C-alpha positions as CSV (number, residue, x, y, z in Angstrom):
1,X,84.0,27.5,49.0
2,X,86.9,27.0,46.6
3,X,86.8,27.5,42.8
4,X,86.3,23.7,42.1
5,X,83.0,23.7,43.9
6,X,81.9,26.9,42.1
7,X,82.6,25.3,38.7
8,X,80.7,22.1,39.7
9,X,77.8,24.2,41.0
10,X,77.7,26.2,37.7
11,X,77.6,22.9,35.6
12,X,74.8,21.5,37.8
13,X,72.8,24.7,37.5
14,X,73.4,24.8,33.7
15,X,72.4,21.2,33.3
16,X,69.3,21.7,35.4
17,X,68.3,24.8,33.3
18,X,68.8,22.8,30.1
19,X,66.6,20.0,31.4
20,X,64.0,22.5,32.4
21,X,64.0,24.0,28.9
22,X,63.8,20.6,27.3
23,X,60.8,19.8,29.4
24,X,59.1,23.1,28.4
25,X,59.8,22.4,24.7
26,X,58.2,19.0,24.9
27,X,55.1,20.4,26.5
28,X,54.6,23.0,23.8
29,X,51.5,22.3,21.6
30,X,52.2,22.8,17.8
31,X,48.8,22.8,16.2
32,X,48.7,22.9,12.4
33,X,46.2,25.4,10.9
34,X,44.8,22.4,8.9
35,X,45.9,18.8,9.1
36,X,45.7,18.6,5.2
37,X,47.6,21.9,4.7
38,X,49.5,20.5,1.6
39,X,46.3,19.7,-0.3
40,X,44.9,23.1,0.6
41,X,48.1,24.8,-0.6
42,X,47.7,23.0,-4.0
43,X,44.1,24.2,-4.3
44,X,45.1,27.8,-3.4
45,X,44.9,29.0,-7.1
46,X,41.3,27.9,-7.2
47,X,40.6,30.0,-4.1
48,X,42.2,33.0,-5.7
49,X,39.9,32.6,-8.7
50,X,36.9,32.4,-6.4
51,X,38.0,35.7,-4.7
52,X,38.3,37.3,-8.2
53,X,34.7,36.1,-8.9
54,X,33.6,38.0,-5.7
55,X,35.4,41.2,-6.9
56,X,33.4,41.0,-10.2
57,X,30.0,41.0,-8.3
58,X,28.0,44.2,-8.3
59,X,26.6,43.4,-4.9
60,X,28.6,41.5,-2.4
61,X,27.5,39.8,0.8
62,X,27.7,41.9,3.9
63,X,27.8,41.1,7.6
64,X,27.1,42.9,10.8
65,X,27.6,42.0,14.4
66,X,24.6,42.9,16.5
67,X,24.0,42.7,20.2
68,X,23.0,39.0,20.1
69,X,23.9,37.6,16.7
70,X,26.1,37.9,13.7
71,X,24.0,38.6,10.6
72,X,25.2,37.8,7.0
73,X,23.2,39.3,4.2
74,X,23.3,38.0,0.6
75,X,22.1,40.0,-2.4
76,X,20.8,36.8,-4.0
77,X,20.0,33.4,-2.7
78,X,23.0,31.1,-3.5
79,X,22.5,27.4,-4.4
80,X,24.8,26.2,-1.6
81,X,27.5,27.4,0.6
82,X,29.2,27.3,4.0
83,X,30.6,29.6,6.6
84,X,33.8,28.7,8.4
85,X,34.7,30.6,11.6
86,X,38.5,30.1,12.1
87,X,40.0,31.1,15.4
88,X,43.8,31.5,14.8
89,X,44.6,31.3,18.5
90,X,42.7,28.1,19.3
91,X,41.5,25.4,16.9
92,X,39.1,24.1,19.4
93,X,37.0,27.2,18.9
94,X,36.7,26.8,15.1
95,X,33.3,25.8,13.7
96,X,31.4,25.6,10.4
97,X,27.8,26.5,9.5
98,X,26.0,25.6,6.3
99,X,24.2,28.4,4.5
100,X,20.5,28.5,5.4
101,X,19.1,31.9,4.5
102,X,15.8,33.2,5.8
103,X,13.2,35.2,3.9
104,X,15.3,38.3,3.9
105,X,18.2,36.5,2.3
106,X,20.3,36.5,5.5
107,X,21.7,34.1,8.0
108,X,21.9,34.9,11.7
109,X,24.4,33.1,13.9
110,X,24.0,33.6,17.7
111,X,27.0,35.2,19.5
112,X,26.7,32.4,22.1
113,X,28.6,30.1,19.7
114,X,31.6,32.4,19.8
115,X,34.2,33.2,22.4
116,X,35.3,36.9,22.6
117,X,38.2,37.6,20.3
118,X,39.3,37.6,16.7
119,X,37.9,35.1,14.1
120,X,38.5,34.7,10.4
121,X,35.1,34.6,8.6
122,X,35.6,32.3,5.6
123,X,32.5,32.5,3.4
124,X,32.2,30.2,0.3
125,X,29.2,29.7,-1.9
126,X,28.1,28.7,-5.4
127,X,25.7,30.5,-7.7
128,X,25.2,30.7,-11.4
129,X,27.8,27.9,-12.0
130,X,30.5,30.0,-10.3
131,X,32.2,29.5,-7.0
132,X,32.9,32.5,-4.6
133,X,35.1,32.9,-1.6
134,X,35.5,35.8,0.9
135,X,37.8,35.8,3.9
136,X,37.6,38.6,6.4
137,X,38.7,39.1,10.0
138,X,36.0,39.9,12.5
139,X,36.2,40.8,16.2
140,X,33.6,39.3,18.5
141,X,33.1,41.7,21.4
């Protein structure tokens, strides 16, 4: 094989490689964390204020992962609130629960709702005309 064929073979291999890389780039899924990320960014200062309100609390909500459920305990019963479970690796696994506390001021969420892995627990609630927000990373075994 002379050098002309080798150059042509190199160009064909290079073009094939570039077309393969272009195909892989087109197949990549680029999920946004939130479709309305700009509006959430504008409201970020409000979230910071809500986190400062939590720091001022004498007793903060606590959570514990049991063998069959995740338990979130509140020191007082809030007027309203919600719990977001954000899975950074797969938005299909995100879900939200409204606060519905039982007699012991806690909410239990069955572990069957989760896949094993890391979630961000985003807890927001209102009480005494103040809004509160906590965000913690939890590991579901």
